KOLGU-4560 file (N, C-alpha, C; in nm, 3 decimals, padded with zeros to 5 digits):
<recs>
<n_xx: 00.911 n_yy: 20.435 n_zz: -03.027 ca_xx: 01.077 ca_yy: 20.456 ca_zz: -03.127 c_xx: 01.022 c_yy: 20.480 c_zz: -03.255 mol: A seq: 1 type: MET>
<n_xx: 01.033 n_yy: 20.497 n_zz: -03.371 ca_xx: 01.021 ca_yy: 20.460 ca_zz: -03.539 c_xx: 01.131 c_yy: 20.490 c_zz: -03.581 mol: A seq: 2 type: ILE>
<n_xx: 01.232 n_yy: 20.372 n_zz: -03.597 ca_xx: 01.422 ca_yy: 20.395 ca_zz: -03.648 c_xx: 01.296 c_yy: 20.434 c_zz: -03.827 mol: A seq: 3 type: GLY>
<n_xx: 01.437 n_yy: 20.519 n_zz: -03.865 ca_xx: 01.403 ca_yy: 20.570 ca_zz: -03.944 c_xx: 01.513 c_yy: 20.506 c_zz: -04.036 mol: A seq: 4 type: LEU>
<n_xx: 01.501 n_yy: 20.486 n_zz: -04.252 ca_xx: 01.618 ca_yy: 20.416 ca_zz: -04.338 c_xx: 01.655 c_yy: 20.613 c_zz: -04.403 mol: A seq: 5 type: ASP>
<n_xx: 01.745 n_yy: 20.545 n_zz: -04.480 ca_xx: 01.820 ca_yy: 20.637 ca_zz: -04.502 c_xx: 01.763 c_yy: 20.693 c_zz: -04.674 mol: A seq: 6 type: THR>
<n_xx: 01.585 n_yy: 20.571 n_zz: -04.697 ca_xx: 01.545 ca_yy: 20.639 ca_zz: -04.800 c_xx: 01.423 c_yy: 20.749 c_zz: -04.743 mol: A seq: 7 type: ASN>
<n_xx: 01.381 n_yy: 20.697 n_zz: -04.659 ca_xx: 01.268 ca_yy: 20.829 ca_zz: -04.632 c_xx: 01.376 c_yy: 20.921 c_zz: -04.582 mol: A seq: 8 type: VAL>
<n_xx: 01.493 n_yy: 20.913 n_zz: -04.510 ca_xx: 01.530 ca_yy: 21.051 ca_zz: -04.439 c_xx: 01.600 c_yy: 21.121 c_zz: -04.577 mol: A seq: 9 type: ILE>
<n_xx: 01.608 n_yy: 21.088 n_zz: -04.731 ca_xx: 01.681 ca_yy: 21.108 ca_zz: -04.798 c_xx: 01.518 c_yy: 21.205 c_zz: -04.856 mol: A seq: 10 type: LEU>
<n_xx: 01.405 n_yy: 21.156 n_zz: -04.920 ca_xx: 01.243 ca_yy: 21.139 ca_zz: -04.976 c_xx: 01.254 c_yy: 21.283 c_zz: -04.874 mol: A seq: 11 type: ARG>
<n_xx: 01.268 n_yy: 21.319 n_zz: -04.686 ca_xx: 01.219 ca_yy: 21.358 ca_zz: -04.654 c_xx: 01.238 c_yy: 21.611 c_zz: -04.677 mol: A seq: 12 type: TYR>
<n_xx: 01.413 n_yy: 21.487 n_zz: -04.671 ca_xx: 01.568 ca_yy: 21.656 ca_zz: -04.715 c_xx: 01.514 c_yy: 21.678 c_zz: -04.905 mol: A seq: 13 type: VAL>
<n_xx: 01.576 n_yy: 21.598 n_zz: -04.963 ca_xx: 01.578 ca_yy: 21.610 ca_zz: -05.048 c_xx: 01.420 c_yy: 21.681 c_zz: -05.164 mol: A seq: 14 type: ALA>
<n_xx: 01.318 n_yy: 21.645 n_zz: -05.070 ca_xx: 01.228 ca_yy: 21.651 ca_zz: -05.148 c_xx: 01.148 c_yy: 21.633 c_zz: -05.303 mol: A seq: 15 type: GLN>
<n_xx: 01.250 n_yy: 21.539 n_zz: -05.330 ca_xx: 01.232 ca_yy: 21.495 ca_zz: -05.489 c_xx: 01.168 c_yy: 21.360 c_zz: -05.561 mol: A seq: 16 type: ASP>
<n_xx: 01.045 n_yy: 21.365 n_zz: -05.437 ca_xx: 00.921 ca_yy: 21.264 ca_zz: -05.512 c_xx: 00.786 c_yy: 21.293 c_zz: -05.448 mol: A seq: 17 type: ASP>
<n_xx: 00.737 n_yy: 21.251 n_zz: -05.593 ca_xx: 00.617 ca_yy: 21.370 ca_zz: -05.579 c_xx: 00.517 c_yy: 21.267 c_zz: -05.548 mol: A seq: 18 type: ALA>
<n_xx: 00.551 n_yy: 21.131 n_zz: -05.457 ca_xx: 00.503 ca_yy: 20.989 ca_zz: -05.431 c_xx: 00.522 c_yy: 21.016 c_zz: -05.235 mol: A seq: 19 type: LEU>
<n_xx: 00.637 n_yy: 20.991 n_zz: -05.249 ca_xx: 00.679 ca_yy: 20.930 ca_zz: -05.166 c_xx: 00.770 c_yy: 21.098 c_zz: -05.030 mol: A seq: 20 type: GLN>
<n_xx: 00.818 n_yy: 21.197 n_zz: -05.074 ca_xx: 00.784 ca_yy: 21.317 ca_zz: -05.069 c_xx: 00.699 c_yy: 21.349 c_zz: -04.947 mol: A seq: 21 type: THR>
<n_xx: 00.574 n_yy: 21.381 n_zz: -04.964 ca_xx: 00.458 ca_yy: 21.342 ca_zz: -04.911 c_xx: 00.437 c_yy: 21.283 c_zz: -04.769 mol: A seq: 22 type: PRO>
<n_xx: 00.399 n_yy: 21.152 n_zz: -04.753 ca_xx: 00.416 ca_yy: 21.061 ca_zz: -04.691 c_xx: 00.552 c_yy: 21.029 c_zz: -04.651 mol: A seq: 23 type: VAL>
<n_xx: 00.666 n_yy: 21.092 n_zz: -04.636 ca_xx: 00.805 ca_yy: 21.143 ca_zz: -04.609 c_xx: 00.825 c_yy: 21.223 c_zz: -04.452 mol: A seq: 24 type: ALA>
<n_xx: 00.706 n_yy: 21.364 n_zz: -04.486 ca_xx: 00.691 ca_yy: 21.470 ca_zz: -04.486 c_xx: 00.600 c_yy: 21.499 c_zz: -04.339 mol: A seq: 25 type: ALA>
<n_xx: 00.514 n_yy: 21.428 n_zz: -04.437 ca_xx: 00.418 ca_yy: 21.377 ca_zz: -04.293 c_xx: 00.440 c_yy: 21.293 c_zz: -04.143 mol: A seq: 26 type: ARG>
<n_xx: 00.523 n_yy: 21.218 n_zz: -04.216 ca_xx: 00.545 ca_yy: 21.137 ca_zz: -04.033 c_xx: 00.662 c_yy: 21.229 c_zz: -03.932 mol: A seq: 27 type: LEU>
<n_xx: 00.768 n_yy: 21.273 n_zz: -04.050 ca_xx: 00.869 ca_yy: 21.348 ca_zz: -04.064 c_xx: 00.742 c_yy: 21.449 c_zz: -03.889 mol: A seq: 28 type: PHE>
<n_xx: 00.685 n_yy: 21.529 n_zz: -03.969 ca_xx: 00.631 ca_yy: 21.688 ca_zz: -03.880 c_xx: 00.508 c_yy: 21.584 c_zz: -03.788 mol: A seq: 29 type: GLU>
<n_xx: 00.459 n_yy: 21.413 n_zz: -03.790 ca_xx: 00.394 ca_yy: 21.344 ca_zz: -03.690 c_xx: 00.474 c_yy: 21.354 c_zz: -03.568 mol: A seq: 30 type: SER>
<n_xx: 00.588 n_yy: 21.314 n_zz: -03.559 ca_xx: 00.702 ca_yy: 21.322 ca_zz: -03.435 c_xx: 00.722 c_yy: 21.445 c_zz: -03.319 mol: A seq: 31 type: PHE>
<n_xx: 00.702 n_yy: 21.350 n_zz: -03.246 ca_xx: 00.696 ca_yy: 21.471 ca_zz: -03.065 c_xx: 00.799 c_yy: 21.355 c_zz: -02.991 mol: A seq: 32 type: ASN>
<n_xx: 00.756 n_yy: 21.421 n_zz: -02.868 ca_xx: 00.820 ca_yy: 21.387 ca_zz: -02.750 c_xx: 00.812 c_yy: 21.271 c_zz: -02.737 mol: A seq: 33 type: PHE>
<n_xx: 00.687 n_yy: 21.242 n_zz: -02.755 ca_xx: 00.585 ca_yy: 21.106 ca_zz: -02.706 c_xx: 00.626 c_yy: 20.983 c_zz: -02.863 mol: A seq: 34 type: GLN>
<n_xx: 00.642 n_yy: 21.034 n_zz: -02.942 ca_xx: 00.608 ca_yy: 20.992 ca_zz: -03.085 c_xx: 00.787 c_yy: 21.049 c_zz: -03.145 mol: A seq: 35 type: LYS>
<n_xx: 00.936 n_yy: 20.955 n_zz: -03.155 ca_xx: 01.015 ca_yy: 21.068 ca_zz: -03.175 c_xx: 01.045 c_yy: 20.942 c_zz: -03.269 mol: A seq: 36 type: GLN>
<n_xx: 01.079 n_yy: 20.983 n_zz: -03.407 ca_xx: 01.184 ca_yy: 20.869 ca_zz: -03.507 c_xx: 01.295 c_yy: 20.889 c_zz: -03.460 mol: A seq: 37 type: GLY>
<n_xx: 01.389 n_yy: 20.759 n_zz: -03.511 ca_xx: 01.570 ca_yy: 20.780 ca_zz: -03.453 c_xx: 01.606 c_yy: 20.734 c_zz: -03.634 mol: A seq: 38 type: PHE>
<n_xx: 01.751 n_yy: 20.868 n_zz: -03.694 ca_xx: 01.919 ca_yy: 20.850 ca_zz: -03.656 c_xx: 01.950 c_yy: 20.719 c_zz: -03.671 mol: A seq: 39 type: ILE>
<n_xx: 01.970 n_yy: 20.604 n_zz: -03.697 ca_xx: 02.114 ca_yy: 20.586 ca_zz: -03.687 c_xx: 02.242 c_yy: 20.694 c_zz: -03.691 mol: A seq: 40 type: THR>
<n_xx: 02.359 n_yy: 20.654 n_zz: -03.664 ca_xx: 02.508 ca_yy: 20.705 ca_zz: -03.787 c_xx: 02.496 c_yy: 20.623 c_zz: -03.937 mol: A seq: 41 type: ILE>
<n_xx: 02.416 n_yy: 20.500 n_zz: -03.899 ca_xx: 02.497 ca_yy: 20.509 ca_zz: -04.092 c_xx: 02.400 c_yy: 20.497 c_zz: -04.133 mol: A seq: 42 type: VAL>
<n_xx: 02.247 n_yy: 20.559 n_zz: -04.139 ca_xx: 02.118 ca_yy: 20.608 ca_zz: -04.238 c_xx: 02.191 c_yy: 20.779 c_zz: -04.261 mol: A seq: 43 type: ALA>
<n_xx: 02.247 n_yy: 20.794 n_zz: -04.157 ca_xx: 02.309 ca_yy: 20.933 ca_zz: -04.101 c_xx: 02.460 c_yy: 20.930 c_zz: -04.157 mol: A seq: 44 type: LEU>
<n_xx: 02.534 n_yy: 20.887 n_zz: -04.240 ca_xx: 02.662 ca_yy: 20.922 ca_zz: -04.310 c_xx: 02.591 c_yy: 20.826 c_zz: -04.491 mol: A seq: 45 type: VAL>
<n_xx: 02.517 n_yy: 20.692 n_zz: -04.450 ca_xx: 02.414 ca_yy: 20.757 ca_zz: -04.615 c_xx: 02.425 c_yy: 20.877 c_zz: -04.632 mol: A seq: 46 type: GLU>
<n_xx: 02.329 n_yy: 20.911 n_zz: -04.633 ca_xx: 02.271 ca_yy: 21.019 ca_zz: -04.680 c_xx: 02.327 c_yy: 21.176 c_zz: -04.690 mol: A seq: 47 type: VAL>
<n_xx: 02.436 n_yy: 21.134 n_zz: -04.616 ca_xx: 02.573 ca_yy: 21.273 ca_zz: -04.671 c_xx: 02.622 c_yy: 21.201 c_zz: -04.808 mol: A seq: 48 type: VAL>
<n_xx: 02.716 n_yy: 21.061 n_zz: -04.823 ca_xx: 02.673 ca_yy: 21.032 ca_zz: -04.942 c_xx: 02.632 c_yy: 21.080 c_zz: -04.999 mol: A seq: 49 type: TRP>
<n_xx: 02.520 n_yy: 20.965 n_zz: -05.013 ca_xx: 02.429 ca_yy: 20.957 ca_zz: -05.102 c_xx: 02.424 c_yy: 21.168 c_zz: -05.157 mol: A seq: 50 type: VAL>
<n_xx: 02.334 n_yy: 21.274 n_zz: -05.080 ca_xx: 02.441 ca_yy: 21.424 ca_zz: -05.171 c_xx: 02.493 c_yy: 21.427 c_zz: -05.184 mol: A seq: 51 type: LEU>
<n_xx: 02.634 n_yy: 21.421 n_zz: -05.146 ca_xx: 02.705 ca_yy: 21.406 ca_zz: -05.227 c_xx: 02.708 c_yy: 21.377 c_zz: -05.304 mol: A seq: 52 type: ARG>
<n_xx: 02.710 n_yy: 21.189 n_zz: -05.385 ca_xx: 02.729 ca_yy: 21.143 ca_zz: -05.529 c_xx: 02.601 c_yy: 21.167 c_zz: -05.616 mol: A seq: 53 type: SER>
<n_xx: 02.474 n_yy: 21.122 n_zz: -05.587 ca_xx: 02.444 ca_yy: 21.133 ca_zz: -05.591 c_xx: 02.337 c_yy: 21.246 c_zz: -05.638 mol: A seq: 54 type: SER>
<n_xx: 02.271 n_yy: 21.363 n_zz: -05.582 ca_xx: 02.288 ca_yy: 21.485 ca_zz: -05.592 c_xx: 02.335 c_yy: 21.620 c_zz: -05.583 mol: A seq: 55 type: TYR>
<n_xx: 02.540 n_yy: 21.608 n_zz: -05.554 ca_xx: 02.610 ca_yy: 21.689 ca_zz: -05.615 c_xx: 02.614 c_yy: 21.826 c_zz: -05.443 mol: A seq: 56 type: ASP>
<n_xx: 02.505 n_yy: 21.795 n_zz: -05.361 ca_xx: 02.541 ca_yy: 21.899 ca_zz: -05.293 c_xx: 02.668 c_yy: 21.950 c_zz: -05.222 mol: A seq: 57 type: ALA>
<n_xx: 02.684 n_yy: 22.086 n_zz: -05.217 ca_xx: 02.796 ca_yy: 22.135 ca_zz: -05.149 c_xx: 02.814 c_yy: 22.067 c_zz: -05.022 mol: A seq: 58 type: SER>
<n_xx: 02.907 n_yy: 22.071 n_zz: -04.985 ca_xx: 02.930 ca_yy: 22.105 ca_zz: -04.818 c_xx: 02.856 c_yy: 22.164 c_zz: -04.714 mol: A seq: 59 type: ARG>
<n_xx: 02.785 n_yy: 22.276 n_zz: -04.763 ca_xx: 02.697 ca_yy: 22.388 ca_zz: -04.646 c_xx: 02.563 c_yy: 22.353 c_zz: -04.647 mol: A seq: 60 type: GLU>
<n_xx: 02.541 n_yy: 22.274 n_zz: -04.784 ca_xx: 02.457 ca_yy: 22.238 ca_zz: -04.808 c_xx: 02.401 c_yy: 22.119 c_zz: -04.738 mol: A seq: 61 type: HIS>
<n_xx: 02.473 n_yy: 22.008 n_zz: -04.733 ca_xx: 02.474 ca_yy: 21.934 ca_zz: -04.610 c_xx: 02.532 c_yy: 21.945 c_zz: -04.499 mol: A seq: 62 type: ILE>
<n_xx: 02.576 n_yy: 22.016 n_zz: -04.431 ca_xx: 02.601 ca_yy: 22.043 ca_zz: -04.310 c_xx: 02.484 c_yy: 22.147 c_zz: -04.254 mol: A seq: 63 type: ARG>
<n_xx: 02.383 n_yy: 22.215 n_zz: -04.307 ca_xx: 02.272 ca_yy: 22.247 ca_zz: -04.361 c_xx: 02.165 c_yy: 22.132 c_zz: -04.302 mol: A seq: 64 type: ARG>
<n_xx: 02.202 n_yy: 22.025 n_zz: -04.356 ca_xx: 02.066 ca_yy: 21.959 ca_zz: -04.378 c_xx: 02.145 c_yy: 21.821 c_zz: -04.222 mol: A seq: 65 type: THR>
<n_xx: 02.206 n_yy: 21.874 n_zz: -04.213 ca_xx: 02.239 ca_yy: 21.754 ca_zz: -04.086 c_xx: 02.222 c_yy: 21.806 c_zz: -03.957 mol: A seq: 66 type: ILE>
<n_xx: 02.214 n_yy: 21.990 n_zz: -03.946 ca_xx: 02.179 ca_yy: 22.096 ca_zz: -03.851 c_xx: 02.070 c_yy: 22.118 c_zz: -03.820 mol: A seq: 67 type: GLU>
<n_xx: 01.981 n_yy: 22.063 n_zz: -03.957 ca_xx: 01.860 ca_yy: 22.019 ca_zz: -03.932 c_xx: 01.794 c_yy: 21.918 c_zz: -03.909 mol: A seq: 68 type: THR>
<n_xx: 01.866 n_yy: 21.809 n_zz: -03.900 ca_xx: 01.796 ca_yy: 21.685 ca_zz: -03.868 c_xx: 01.819 c_yy: 21.714 c_zz: -03.750 mol: A seq: 69 type: LEU>
<n_xx: 01.930 n_yy: 21.775 n_zz: -03.634 ca_xx: 02.031 ca_yy: 21.690 ca_zz: -03.521 c_xx: 01.882 c_yy: 21.818 c_zz: -03.472 mol: A seq: 70 type: LEU>
<n_xx: 01.845 n_yy: 21.942 n_zz: -03.480 ca_xx: 01.704 ca_yy: 22.012 ca_zz: -03.438 c_xx: 01.551 c_yy: 21.989 c_zz: -03.501 mol: A seq: 71 type: ARG>
<n_xx: 01.572 n_yy: 21.931 n_zz: -03.583 ca_xx: 01.407 ca_yy: 21.873 ca_zz: -03.575 c_xx: 01.317 c_yy: 21.771 c_zz: -03.432 mol: A seq: 72 type: THR>
<n_xx: 01.204 n_yy: 21.887 n_zz: -03.420 ca_xx: 01.145 ca_yy: 21.841 ca_zz: -03.284 c_xx: 01.128 c_yy: 21.632 c_zz: -03.351 mol: A seq: 73 type: ARG>
<n_xx: 01.102 n_yy: 21.576 n_zz: -03.221 ca_xx: 01.069 ca_yy: 21.505 ca_zz: -03.224 c_xx: 01.145 c_yy: 21.351 c_zz: -03.253 mol: A seq: 74 type: GLY>
<n_xx: 01.296 n_yy: 21.402 n_zz: -03.327 ca_xx: 01.407 ca_yy: 21.360 ca_zz: -03.416 c_xx: 01.515 c_yy: 21.290 c_zz: -03.299 mol: A seq: 75 type: VAL>
<n_xx: 01.573 n_yy: 21.169 n_zz: -03.272 ca_xx: 01.654 ca_yy: 21.150 ca_zz: -03.171 c_xx: 01.793 c_yy: 21.096 c_zz: -03.353 mol: A seq: 76 type: VAL>
<n_xx: 01.934 n_yy: 21.141 n_zz: -03.309 ca_xx: 02.026 ca_yy: 21.100 ca_zz: -03.398 c_xx: 02.084 c_yy: 21.066 c_zz: -03.295 mol: A seq: 77 type: VAL>
<n_xx: 02.114 n_yy: 20.882 n_zz: -03.361 ca_xx: 02.289 ca_yy: 20.878 ca_zz: -03.257 c_xx: 02.313 c_yy: 20.946 c_zz: -03.250 mol: A seq: 78 type: GLU>
<n_xx: 02.382 n_yy: 20.893 n_zz: -03.145 ca_xx: 02.543 ca_yy: 21.021 ca_zz: -03.052 c_xx: 02.560 c_yy: 21.114 c_zz: -03.121 mol: A seq: 79 type: ARG>
<n_xx: 02.466 n_yy: 21.204 n_zz: -03.085 ca_xx: 02.436 ca_yy: 21.341 ca_zz: -03.151 c_xx: 02.605 c_yy: 21.431 c_zz: -03.109 mol: A seq: 80 type: SER>
<n_xx: 02.625 n_yy: 21.390 n_zz: -02.987 ca_xx: 02.704 ca_yy: 21.457 ca_zz: -02.962 c_xx: 02.814 c_yy: 21.467 c_zz: -03.050 mol: A seq: 81 type: ASP>
<n_xx: 02.884 n_yy: 21.316 n_zz: -03.070 ca_xx: 02.945 ca_yy: 21.333 ca_zz: -03.171 c_xx: 02.952 c_yy: 21.393 c_zz: -03.298 mol: A seq: 82 type: LEU>
<n_xx: 02.804 n_yy: 21.416 n_zz: -03.375 ca_xx: 02.735 ca_yy: 21.388 ca_zz: -03.453 c_xx: 02.780 c_yy: 21.575 c_zz: -03.530 mol: A seq: 83 type: VAL>
<n_xx: 02.720 n_yy: 21.643 n_zz: -03.392 ca_xx: 02.830 ca_yy: 21.817 ca_zz: -03.321 c_xx: 02.919 c_yy: 21.842 c_zz: -03.357 mol: A seq: 84 type: TRP>
<n_xx: 03.013 n_yy: 21.741 n_zz: -03.343 ca_xx: 03.132 ca_yy: 21.743 ca_zz: -03.328 c_xx: 03.202 c_yy: 21.717 c_zz: -03.468 mol: A seq: 85 type: LEU>
<n_xx: 03.141 n_yy: 21.653 n_zz: -03.459 ca_xx: 03.197 ca_yy: 21.617 ca_zz: -03.600 c_xx: 03.141 c_yy: 21.677 c_zz: -03.708 mol: A seq: 86 type: ALA>
<n_xx: 02.989 n_yy: 21.770 n_zz: -03.711 ca_xx: 03.021 ca_yy: 21.828 ca_zz: -03.881 c_xx: 03.066 c_yy: 21.988 c_zz: -03.787 mol: A seq: 87 type: LEU>
<n_xx: 03.128 n_yy: 22.044 n_zz: -03.701 ca_xx: 03.223 ca_yy: 22.105 ca_zz: -03.642 c_xx: 03.340 c_yy: 22.143 c_zz: -03.800 mol: A seq: 88 type: GLY>
<n_xx: 03.347 n_yy: 22.017 n_zz: -03.738 ca_xx: 03.483 ca_yy: 22.032 ca_zz: -03.757 c_xx: 03.490 c_yy: 22.043 c_zz: -03.891 mol: A seq: 89 type: ASP>
<n_xx: 03.386 n_yy: 21.904 n_zz: -03.997 ca_xx: 03.340 ca_yy: 21.880 ca_zz: -04.127 c_xx: 03.251 c_yy: 22.057 c_zz: -04.228 mol: A seq: 90 type: TYR>
<n_xx: 03.268 n_yy: 22.112 n_zz: -04.150 ca_xx: 03.246 ca_yy: 22.301 ca_zz: -04.158 c_xx: 03.343 c_yy: 22.392 c_zz: -04.182 mol: A seq: 91 type: SER>
<n_xx: 03.451 n_yy: 22.364 n_zz: -04.095 ca_xx: 03.575 ca_yy: 22.404 ca_zz: -04.086 c_xx: 03.658 c_yy: 22.359 c_zz: -04.160 mol: A seq: 92 type: GLN>
<n_xx: 03.630 n_yy: 22.233 n_zz: -04.236 ca_xx: 03.801 ca_yy: 22.159 ca_zz: -04.306 c_xx: 03.783 c_yy: 22.134 c_zz: -04.386 mol: A seq: 93 type: GLY>
<n_xx: 03.807 n_yy: 22.035 n_zz: -04.488 ca_xx: 03.806 ca_yy: 21.941 ca_zz: -04.593 c_xx: 03.792 c_yy: 21.774 c_zz: -04.588 mol: A seq: 94 type: SER>
<n_xx: 03.797 n_yy: 21.778 n_zz: -04.419 ca_xx: 03.782 ca_yy: 21.629 ca_zz: -04.421 c_xx: 03.566 c_yy: 21.579 c_zz: -04.449 mol: A seq: 95 type: ALA>
<n_xx: 03.644 n_yy: 21.420 n_zz: -04.539 ca_xx: 03.446 ca_yy: 21.416 ca_zz: -04.479 c_xx: 03.474 c_yy: 21.383 c_zz: -04.371 mol: A seq: 96 type: ASP>
<n_xx: 03.274 n_yy: 21.378 n_zz: -04.417 ca_xx: 03.215 ca_yy: 21.350 ca_zz: -04.258 c_xx: 03.222 c_yy: 21.271 c_zz: -04.165 mol: A seq: 97 type: PHE>
<n_xx: 03.209 n_yy: 21.144 n_zz: -04.285 ca_xx: 03.283 ca_yy: 20.976 ca_zz: -04.243 c_xx: 03.377 c_yy: 21.017 c_zz: -04.132 mol: A seq: 98 type: GLY>
<n_xx: 03.448 n_yy: 21.051 n_zz: -04.228 ca_xx: 03.637 ca_yy: 21.021 ca_zz: -04.157 c_xx: 03.619 c_yy: 21.114 c_zz: -04.026 mol: A seq: 99 type: ASP>
<n_xx: 03.560 n_yy: 21.278 n_zz: -03.976 ca_xx: 03.561 ca_yy: 21.326 ca_zz: -03.865 c_xx: 03.441 c_yy: 21.215 c_zz: -03.744 mol: A seq: 100 type: CYS>
<n_xx: 03.329 n_yy: 21.164 n_zz: -03.792 ca_xx: 03.231 ca_yy: 21.037 ca_zz: -03.728 c_xx: 03.418 c_yy: 20.976 c_zz: -03.694 mol: A seq: 101 type: LEU>
<n_xx: 03.430 n_yy: 20.946 n_zz: -03.741 ca_xx: 03.540 ca_yy: 20.742 ca_zz: -03.686 c_xx: 03.630 c_yy: 20.823 c_zz: -03.674 mol: A seq: 102 type: ILE>
<n_xx: 03.628 n_yy: 20.967 n_zz: -03.649 ca_xx: 03.755 ca_yy: 21.031 ca_zz: -03.535 c_xx: 03.761 c_yy: 21.048 c_zz: -03.421 mol: A seq: 103 type: GLN>
<n_xx: 03.624 n_yy: 21.082 n_zz: -03.389 ca_xx: 03.533 ca_yy: 21.103 ca_zz: -03.269 c_xx: 03.506 c_yy: 21.007 c_zz: -03.197 mol: A seq: 104 type: TYR>
<n_xx: 03.421 n_yy: 20.900 n_zz: -03.329 ca_xx: 03.401 ca_yy: 20.802 ca_zz: -03.183 c_xx: 03.466 c_yy: 20.687 c_zz: -03.126 mol: A seq: 105 type: TYR>
<n_xx: 03.590 n_yy: 20.740 n_zz: -03.252 ca_xx: 03.751 ca_yy: 20.659 ca_zz: -03.163 c_xx: 03.744 c_yy: 20.742 c_zz: -03.087 mol: A seq: 106 type: GLY>
<n_xx: 03.838 n_yy: 20.847 n_zz: -03.016 ca_xx: 03.763 ca_yy: 20.941 ca_zz: -02.889 c_xx: 03.727 c_yy: 20.836 c_zz: -02.811 mol: A seq: 107 type: ARG>
<n_xx: 03.582 n_yy: 20.838 n_zz: -02.814 ca_xx: 03.484 ca_yy: 20.857 ca_zz: -02.726 c_xx: 03.508 c_yy: 20.758 c_zz: -02.686 mol: A seq: 108 type: ALA>
<n_xx: 03.548 n_yy: 20.650 n_zz: -02.758 ca_xx: 03.544 ca_yy: 20.507 ca_zz: -02.741 c_xx: 03.723 c_yy: 20.479 c_zz: -02.696 mol: A seq: 109 type: ALA>
<n_xx: 03.822 n_yy: 20.602 n_zz: -02.657 ca_xx: 03.932 ca_yy: 20.559 ca_zz: -02.557 c_xx: 04.023 c_yy: 20.591 c_zz: -02.616 mol: A seq: 110 type: GLY>
<n_xx: 04.026 n_yy: 20.531 n_zz: -02.797 ca_xx: 04.140 ca_yy: 20.529 ca_zz: -02.862 c_xx: 04.197 c_yy: 20.629 c_zz: -02.805 mol: A seq: 111 type: CYS>
<n_xx: 04.363 n_yy: 20.593 n_zz: -02.836 ca_xx: 04.471 ca_yy: 20.668 ca_zz: -02.799 c_xx: 04.431 c_yy: 20.779 c_zz: -02.957 mol: A seq: 112 type: ASP>
<n_xx: 04.462 n_yy: 20.684 n_zz: -03.086 ca_xx: 04.431 ca_yy: 20.768 ca_zz: -03.186 c_xx: 04.367 c_yy: 20.681 c_zz: -03.304 mol: A seq: 113 type: TYR>
<n_xx: 04.346 n_yy: 20.738 n_zz: -03.408 ca_xx: 04.249 ca_yy: 20.620 ca_zz: -03.520 c_xx: 04.419 c_yy: 20.617 c_zz: -03.648 mol: A seq: 114 type: THR>
<n_xx: 04.388 n_yy: 20.510 n_zz: -03.693 ca_xx: 04.505 ca_yy: 20.486 ca_zz: -03.861 c_xx: 04.415 c_yy: 20.499 c_zz: -03.984 mol: A seq: 115 type: VAL>
<n_xx: 04.504 n_yy: 20.476 n_zz: -04.063 ca_xx: 04.421 ca_yy: 20.571 ca_zz: -04.176 c_xx: 04.565 c_yy: 20.553 c_zz: -04.301 mol: A seq: 116 type: THR>
<n_xx: 04.481 n_yy: 20.473 n_zz: -04.373 ca_xx: 04.621 ca_yy: 20.419 ca_zz: -04.570 c_xx: 04.586 c_yy: 20.573 c_zz: -04.620 mol: A seq: 117 type: PHE>
<n_xx: 04.415 n_yy: 20.667 n_zz: -04.592 ca_xx: 04.376 ca_yy: 20.719 ca_zz: -04.634 c_xx: 04.504 c_yy: 20.884 c_zz: -04.627 mol: A seq: 118 type: ASP>
<n_xx: 04.532 n_yy: 20.935 n_zz: -04.716 ca_xx: 04.671 ca_yy: 21.093 ca_zz: -04.686 c_xx: 04.568 c_yy: 21.137 c_zz: -04.654 mol: A seq: 119 type: ARG>
<n_xx: 04.495 n_yy: 21.219 n_zz: -04.667 ca_xx: 04.353 ca_yy: 21.311 ca_zz: -04.679 c_xx: 04.292 c_yy: 21.319 c_zz: -04.507 mol: A seq: 120 type: ASP>
<n_xx: 04.246 n_yy: 21.177 n_zz: -04.538 ca_xx: 04.168 ca_yy: 21.214 ca_zz: -04.383 c_xx: 04.305 c_yy: 21.199 c_zz: -04.241 mol: A seq: 121 type: ALA>
<n_xx: 04.451 n_yy: 21.167 n_zz: -04.315 ca_xx: 04.570 ca_yy: 21.277 ca_zz: -04.209 c_xx: 04.562 c_yy: 21.381 c_zz: -04.188 mol: A seq: 122 type: VAL>
<n_xx: 04.581 n_yy: 21.427 n_zz: -04.271 ca_xx: 04.567 ca_yy: 21.531 ca_zz: -04.338 c_xx: 04.481 c_yy: 21.661 c_zz: -04.288 mol: A seq: 123 type: SER>
<n_xx: 04.349 n_yy: 21.603 n_zz: -04.268 ca_xx: 04.235 ca_yy: 21.658 ca_zz: -04.251 c_xx: 04.118 c_yy: 21.625 c_zz: -04.181 mol: A seq: 124 type: SER>
<n_xx: 04.152 n_yy: 21.500 n_zz: -04.103 ca_xx: 04.035 ca_yy: 21.533 ca_zz: -03.985 c_xx: 04.157 c_yy: 21.440 c_zz: -03.818 mol: A seq: 125 type: ALA>
<n_xx: 04.254 n_yy: 21.441 n_zz: -03.881 ca_xx: 04.382 ca_yy: 21.413 ca_zz: -03.778 c_xx: 04.392 c_yy: 21.264 c_zz: -03.722 mol: A seq: 126 type: GLY>
<n_xx: 04.387 n_yy: 21.177 n_zz: -03.849 ca_xx: 04.360 ca_yy: 21.077 ca_zz: -03.767 c_xx: 04.595 c_yy: 21.063 c_zz: -03.861 mol: A seq: 127 type: MET>
<n_xx: 04.608 n_yy: 20.924 n_zz: -03.818 ca_xx: 04.759 ca_yy: 20.897 ca_zz: -03.858 c_xx: 04.804 c_yy: 20.774 c_zz: -03.912 mol: A seq: 128 type: LYS>
<n_xx: 04.870 n_yy: 20.831 n_zz: -04.051 ca_xx: 04.951 ca_yy: 20.774 ca_zz: -04.154 c_xx: 04.945 c_yy: 20.594 c_zz: -04.072 mol: A seq: 129 type: LEU>
<n_xx: 04.919 n_yy: 20.505 n_zz: -04.101 ca_xx: 04.964 ca_yy: 20.393 ca_zz: -04.135 c_xx: 05.099 c_yy: 20.357 c_zz: -04.223 mol: A seq: 130 type: LEU>
<n_xx: 05.195 n_yy: 20.278 n_zz: -04.163 ca_xx: 05.281 ca_yy: 20.284 ca_zz: -04.320 c_xx: 05.318 c_yy: 20.093 c_zz: -04.227 mol: A seq: 131 type: LYS>
</recs>
């Protein structure tokens, strides 16, 4: 298994660099069940952040990108079960993807709830406001 850094994933999904994009594409296309690529949650959240902040990607584009990564042959996404759940909430609401993941990670770890100072995360991701 080969770990994938955020910049490699971005070159593959954004197709924005004449030199690095083909190299990243060859790597992704070489993955199979014997040679797998691994995407950590940290890298996935960074990809979403960069797509939003640097590429001004829409929620729908980000949703499709994450879904594509989840479905790519030979690519393993850390805790894909939680990513799918968070992606569903992200797709249908106004919560940040990272907030959705935090909420689901907490639940999976046995937390009764997740507290935050972020009022948007309270209303959109189901967290509780810490007062």
